[in-house]
VEXTORMAR-891485 format. One record per residue: z, x, y of N, C-alpha, C in turn; residue in three letters; residue number from 1. Coordinates in nm, 3 decimals, decimal comma, padded with zeros to 5 digits, always signed. Example, Ala and Ser with C-alpha at 12.3 -4.5 7.8 and 13.67 -1.06 7.14 Angstrom:
<<+00,780; +01,319; -00,569>; <+00,780; +01,230; -00,450>; <+00,780; +01,320; -00,330>; ala; 1>,
<<+00,708; +01,285; -00,225>; <+00,714; +01,367; -00,106>; <+00,787; +01,290; +00,003>; ser; 2>,
***
This chain:
<<+12,221; +14,770; +07,965>; <+12,267; +14,852; +07,855>; <+12,178; +14,824; +07,734>; met; 1>,
<<+12,118; +14,927; +07,676>; <+12,033; +14,905; +07,558>; <+12,113; +14,847; +07,442>; pro; 2>,
<<+12,044; +14,776; +07,352>; <+12,113; +14,719; +07,237>; <+12,188; +14,823; +07,154>; pro; 3>,
<<+12,135; +14,947; +07,148>; <+12,205; +15,050; +07,072>; <+12,340; +15,083; +07,135>; thr; 4>,
<<+12,348; +15,077; +07,269>; <+12,475; +15,101; +07,336>; <+12,573; +14,988; +07,306>; asp; 5>,
<<+12,524; +14,865; +07,298>; <+12,612; +14,753; +07,264>; <+12,666; +14,770; +07,123>; glu; 6>,
<<+12,582; +14,813; +07,031>; <+12,627; +14,837; +06,895>; <+12,726; +14,952; +06,891>; leu; 7>,
<<+12,700; +15,056; +06,968>; <+12,792; +15,170; +06,974>; <+12,930; +15,125; +07,022>; ser; 8>,
<<+12,934; +15,044; +07,126>; <+13,061; +14,993; +07,177>; <+13,131; +14,913; +07,069>; val; 9>,
<<+13,057; +14,826; +07,002>; <+13,117; +14,742; +06,897>; <+13,175; +14,828; +06,785>; ala; 10>,
<<+13,100; +14,930; +06,744>; <+13,148; +15,017; +06,636>; <+13,270; +15,096; +06,682>; ile; 11>,
<<+13,264; +15,153; +06,801>; <+13,378; +15,231; +06,850>; <+13,503; +15,145; +06,863>; leu; 12>,
<<+13,487; +15,021; +06,908>; <+13,603; +14,931; +06,918>; <+13,661; +14,900; +06,781>; arg; 13>,
<<+13,572; +14,875; +06,684>; <+13,619; +14,845; +06,549>; <+13,689; +14,966; +06,487>; gln; 14>,
<<+13,633; +15,084; +06,508>; <+13,694; +15,204; +06,451>; <+13,828; +15,236; +06,514>; leu; 15>,
<<+13,841; +15,207; +06,641>; <+13,969; +15,231; +06,708>; <+14,077; +15,140; +06,647>; glu; 16>,
<<+14,038; +15,017; +06,617>; <+14,132; +14,921; +06,560>; <+14,157; +14,945; +06,411>; ala; 17>,
<<+14,052; +14,985; +06,338>; <+14,062; +15,002; +06,191>; <+13,986; +15,125; +06,146>; ser; 18>,
<<+14,043; +15,244; +06,161>; <+13,971; +15,366; +06,124>; <+13,938; +15,375; +05,976>; pro; 19>,
<<+14,008; +15,301; +05,892>; <+13,983; +15,309; +05,749>; <+13,890; +15,198; +05,699>; asp; 20>,
<<+13,828; +15,125; +05,792>; <+13,734; +15,018; +05,753>; <+13,614; +15,080; +05,682>; ala; 21>,
<<+13,564; +15,011; +05,581>; <+13,446; +15,059; +05,510>; <+13,322; +15,030; +05,595>; ser; 22>,
<<+13,213; +15,095; +05,562>; <+13,088; +15,068; +05,633>; <+13,046; +14,924; +05,613>; gln; 23>,
<<+13,069; +14,870; +05,495>; <+13,035; +14,730; +05,469>; <+13,117; +14,637; +05,560>; arg; 24>,
<<+13,245; +14,666; +05,577>; <+13,330; +14,587; +05,666>; <+13,284; +14,600; +05,812>; glu; 25>,
<<+13,248; +14,723; +05,851>; <+13,199; +14,745; +05,987>; <+13,068; +14,671; +06,011>; leu; 26>,
<<+12,980; +14,675; +05,913>; <+12,851; +14,605; +05,926>; <+12,875; +14,455; +05,943>; ala; 27>,
<<+12,964; +14,400; +05,862>; <+12,993; +14,257; +05,870>; <+13,053; +14,220; +06,006>; arg; 28>,
<<+13,148; +14,300; +06,052>; <+13,217; +14,267; +06,177>; <+13,129; +14,287; +06,301>; ser; 29>,
<<+13,028; +14,374; +06,291>; <+12,939; +14,396; +06,405>; <+12,811; +14,314; +06,394>; thr; 30>,
<<+12,791; +14,249; +06,280>; <+12,676; +14,161; +06,264>; <+12,543; +14,232; +06,242>; gly; 31>,
<<+12,547; +14,351; +06,182>; <+12,424; +14,425; +06,154>; <+12,417; +14,456; +06,005>; val; 32>,
<<+12,300; +14,497; +05,960>; <+12,284; +14,534; +05,819>; <+12,360; +14,663; +05,791>; ser; 33>,
<<+12,388; +14,686; +05,665>; <+12,457; +14,807; +05,624>; <+12,375; +14,931; +05,660>; leu; 34>,
<<+12,243; +14,923; +05,643>; <+12,156; +15,036; +05,677>; <+12,160; +15,068; +05,826>; gly; 35>,
<<+12,154; +14,964; +05,909>; <+12,158; +14,985; +06,055>; <+12,294; +15,041; +06,096>; lys; 36>,
<<+12,400; +14,991; +06,035>; <+12,534; +15,043; +06,066>; <+12,544; +15,189; +06,029>; leu; 37>,
<<+12,493; +15,225; +05,910>; <+12,498; +15,364; +05,865>; <+12,423; +15,454; +05,962>; asn; 38>,
<<+12,305; +15,411; +06,005>; <+12,224; +15,488; +06,101>; <+12,300; +15,506; +06,233>; phe; 39>,
<<+12,358; +15,397; +06,285>; <+12,431; +15,403; +06,412>; <+12,556; +15,488; +06,400>; ala; 40>,
<<+12,626; +15,477; +06,289>; <+12,748; +15,555; +06,269>; <+12,716; +15,703; +06,261>; leu; 41>,
<<+12,608; +15,737; +06,192>; <+12,567; +15,878; +06,186>; <+12,534; +15,932; +06,325>; arg; 42>,
<<+12,472; +15,849; +06,408>; <+12,440; +15,892; +06,545>; <+12,568; +15,919; +06,623>; ala; 43>,
<<+12,670; +15,835; +06,603>; <+12,798; +15,856; +06,672>; <+12,866; +15,985; +06,624>; leu; 44>,
<<+12,854; +16,013; +06,496>; <+12,909; +16,138; +06,442>; <+12,832; +16,256; +06,500>; val; 45>,
<<+12,699; +16,246; +06,504>; <+12,616; +16,354; +06,559>; <+12,646; +16,381; +06,706>; asp; 46>,
<<+12,680; +16,276; +06,781>; <+12,714; +16,293; +06,922>; <+12,853; +16,353; +06,941>; lys; 47>,
<<+12,930; +16,359; +06,834>; <+13,066; +16,412; +06,842>; <+13,167; +16,308; +06,887>; gly; 48>,
<<+13,131; +16,180; +06,880>; <+13,221; +16,073; +06,924>; <+13,310; +16,024; +06,812>; trp; 49>,
<<+13,267; +16,047; +06,687>; <+13,342; +16,002; +06,570>; <+13,352; +16,118; +06,472>; val; 50>,
<<+13,469; +16,132; +06,414>; <+13,491; +16,233; +06,311>; <+13,518; +16,160; +06,180>; lys; 51>,
<<+13,460; +16,211; +06,072>; <+13,475; +16,148; +05,942>; <+13,570; +16,232; +05,858>; val; 52>,
<<+13,669; +16,164; +05,799>; <+13,762; +16,232; +05,709>; <+13,770; +16,158; +05,577>; gly; 53>,
<<+13,784; +16,231; +05,468>; <+13,797; +16,170; +05,336>; <+13,942; +16,135; +05,307>; asn; 54>,
<<+13,963; +16,027; +05,236>; <+14,095; +15,997; +05,183>; <+14,075; +15,913; +05,058>; phe; 55>,
<<+14,170; +15,915; +04,972>; <+14,158; +15,843; +04,845>; <+14,222; +15,706; +04,859>; ser; 56>,
<<+14,143; +15,602; +04,835>; <+14,196; +15,465; +04,837>; <+14,256; +15,429; +04,702>; arg; 57>,
<<+14,204; +15,486; +04,595>; <+14,255; +15,461; +04,461>; <+14,216; +15,579; +04,374>; ser; 58>,
<<+14,255; +15,577; +04,251>; <+14,221; +15,688; +04,162>; <+14,072; +15,694; +04,133>; gln; 59>,
<<+14,003; +15,583; +04,144>; <+13,863; +15,577; +04,103>; <+13,765; +15,574; +04,220>; his; 60>,
<<+13,813; +15,575; +04,342>; <+13,725; +15,552; +04,456>; <+13,758; +15,653; +04,566>; lys; 61>,
<<+13,655; +15,701; +04,632>; <+13,674; +15,789; +04,747>; <+13,637; +15,712; +04,872>; leu; 62>,
<<+13,721; +15,713; +04,971>; <+13,694; +15,641; +05,095>; <+13,687; +15,737; +05,211>; gly; 63>,
<<+13,658; +15,681; +05,327>; <+13,647; +15,761; +05,448>; <+13,728; +15,698; +05,560>; tyr; 64>,
<<+13,777; +15,782; +05,648>; <+13,840; +15,735; +05,770>; <+13,752; +15,782; +05,884>; ala; 65>,
<<+13,723; +15,693; +05,977>; <+13,638; +15,725; +06,091>; <+13,728; +15,728; +06,214>; tyr; 66>,
<<+13,745; +15,845; +06,271>; <+13,837; +15,863; +06,383>; <+13,760; +15,892; +06,511>; leu; 67>,
<<+13,799; +15,825; +06,618>; <+13,738; +15,853; +06,748>; <+13,788; +15,988; +06,798>; leu; 68>,
<<+13,695; +16,069; +06,843>; <+13,731; +16,197; +06,903>; <+13,765; +16,172; +07,050>; thr; 69>,
<<+13,822; +16,269; +07,118>; <+13,846; +16,251; +07,263>; <+13,715; +16,216; +07,337>; pro; 70>,
<<+13,605; +16,279; +07,298>; <+13,475; +16,246; +07,360>; <+13,435; +16,102; +07,327>; arg; 71>,
<<+13,467; +16,058; +07,206>; <+13,438; +15,921; +07,166>; <+13,518; +15,819; +07,245>; gly; 72>,
<<+13,643; +15,851; +07,270>; <+13,729; +15,762; +07,350>; <+13,674; +15,751; +07,492>; ile; 73>,
<<+13,633; +15,864; +07,547>; <+13,575; +15,865; +07,683>; <+13,443; +15,788; +07,686>; glu; 74>,
<<+13,359; +15,809; +07,586>; <+13,230; +15,738; +07,580>; <+13,253; +15,589; +07,565>; ala; 75>,
<<+13,348; +15,550; +07,484>; <+13,379; +15,408; +07,465>; <+13,419; +15,345; +07,597>; lys; 76>,
<<+13,501; +15,414; +07,674>; <+13,544; +15,362; +07,804>; <+13,425; +15,344; +07,899>; ala; 77>,
<<+13,336; +15,442; +07,903>; <+13,220; +15,434; +07,991>; <+13,123; +15,325; +07,947>; lys; 78>,
<<+13,097; +15,318; +07,816>; <+13,007; +15,215; +07,765>; <+13,066; +15,075; +07,787>; leu; 79>,
<<+13,195; +15,063; +07,768>; <+13,261; +14,933; +07,790>; <+13,252; +14,892; +07,935>; thr; 80>,
<<+13,270; +14,986; +08,025>; <+13,259; +14,957; +08,168>; <+13,118; +14,910; +08,203>; gln; 81>,
<<+13,016; +14,978; +08,152>; <+12,878; +14,938; +08,178>; <+12,847; +14,801; +08,116>; ala; 82>,
<<+12,899; +14,777; +07,996>; <+12,880; +14,649; +07,929>; <+12,944; +14,537; +08,010>; phe; 83>,
<<+13,065; +14,559; +08,058>; <+13,134; +14,459; +08,139>; <+13,058; +14,431; +08,269>; leu; 84>,
<<+13,009; +14,532; +08,334>; <+12,934; +14,514; +08,458>; <+12,808; +14,430; +08,433>; ala; 85>,
<<+12,739; +14,458; +08,323>; <+12,619; +14,382; +08,291>; <+12,652; +14,237; +08,259>; arg; 86>,
<<+12,757; +14,214; +08,183>; <+12,797; +14,077; +08,148>; <+12,843; +14,000; +08,272>; lys; 87>,
<<+12,911; +14,065; +08,364>; <+12,952; +13,999; +08,488>; <+12,831; +13,960; +08,571>; met; 88>,
<<+12,732; +14,046; +08,575>; <+12,608; +14,016; +08,647>; <+12,536; +13,897; +08,583>; ser; 89>,
<<+12,530; +13,896; +08,450>; <+12,470; +13,783; +08,379>; <+12,547; +13,654; +08,406>; glu; 90>,
<<+12,679; +13,663; +08,408>; <+12,763; +13,548; +08,436>; <+12,736; +13,494; +08,576>; tyr; 91>,
<<+12,729; +13,582; +08,674>; <+12,703; +13,540; +08,812>; <+12,567; +13,471; +08,823>; asp; 92>,
<<+12,465; +13,528; +08,757>; <+12,331; +13,467; +08,760>; <+12,332; +13,331; +08,691>; ala; 93>,
<<+12,400; +13,319; +08,580>; <+12,408; +13,192; +08,508>; <+12,484; +13,088; +08,591>; leu; 94>,
<<+12,591; +13,128; +08,653>; <+12,668; +13,036; +08,737>; <+12,582; +12,986; +08,853>; arg; 95>,
<<+12,505; +13,074; +08,916>; <+12,417; +13,034; +09,026>; <+12,310; +12,936; +08,976>; ala; 96>,
<<+12,256; +12,960; +08,858>; <+12,156; +12,870; +08,800>; <+12,216; +12,733; +08,769>; glu; 97>,
<<+12,336; +12,730; +08,717>; <+12,405; +12,603; +08,689>; <+12,427; +12,525; +08,818>; ile; 98>,
<<+12,473; +12,593; +08,921>; <+12,495; +12,527; +09,050>; <+12,366; +12,471; +09,107>; glu; 99>,
<<+12,257; +12,546; +09,096>; <+12,127; +12,499; +09,143>; <+12,083; +12,374; +09,067>; arg; 100>,
<<+12,099; +12,377; +08,934>; <+12,061; +12,262; +08,853>; <+12,148; +12,139; +08,884>; leu; 101>,
<<+12,277; +12,162; +08,909>; <+12,365; +12,050; +08,943>; <+12,323; +11,986; +09,074>; gln; 102>,
<<+12,288; +12,068; +09,173>; <+12,242; +12,014; +09,301>; <+12,112; +11,935; +09,283>; arg; 103>,
<<+12,023; +11,987; +09,199>; <+11,896; +11,923; +09,172>; <+11,918; +11,786; +09,105>; glu; 104>,
<<+12,008; +11,777; +09,011>; <+12,038; +11,652; +08,941>; <+12,104; +11,552; +09,036>; val; 105>,
<<+12,194; +11,601; +09,119>; <+12,266; +11,512; +09,213>; <+12,175; +11,457; +09,321>; glu; 106>,
<<+12,075; +11,534; +09,362>; <+11,987; +11,490; +09,470>; <+11,869; +11,406; +09,421>; ser; 107>,
<<+11,848; +11,405; +09,294>; <+11,728; +11,332; +09,260>; <+11,724; +11,263; +09,135>; gly; 108>,
***
């Protein structure tokens, strides 16, 4: 899974949990810069996976709510499945490497 897909999954998961999170909060929680988050979020909106709605947080500030569309929910499920498969494969390879190293240490 490309790094952009990993970021997409992270953003979609965060938006599902907190649709009213600010871009700054999303950037912090996903571990990317605000600029990179903005770029990735716009790509998700362009794909039709996220819908942006305005709402007022206070009298002096305008905020946004980021809502997953039905296509976004479906994409999140598929990306999560691919991410899990890749991580399981990495886990299996790491476990095999640990076992090999343990045998090597025990025998010599």
